[in-house]
C-alpha positions, 0 to 999 in steps of 0.5 A: 500500500502507498503512503500518504501524509494527512495534516493541517497547515498554516502559512503566513505571507510576508506581505500580509495575509495567510492560508490554511488547510485542514485534513490536507493529504499528499502522496509521499515516498517512504514511511515519513516526511519531516515538517520542514520537507512537507512545508517546502513541498507545499510552498513549491507545489502551490507556487507560493511567493512571499512565504513567511512562516509555515506551520504543520499541525496534526500530521499523520502518515496513512496507508492509502493509494497514491492519487497523483499520476507520477510526473514521468507518466503525465508527460509520456502521453 
């Protein structure tokens, strides 16, 4: 079974405002991911700019089939 991470997050922007997510899920490789890696993944994947602090909350690893098509398969079609 594939692994996914389920978590809440809070992102503060340096120019004001913020973004929150609850029960967000992402596919991961392996059995764990650090909060720092997860924060970086979110910011890069969502192409966010002017990010200040990122908080990861209520993180848990779950067994669940990956939902995304791997990058190499997306461009082979």
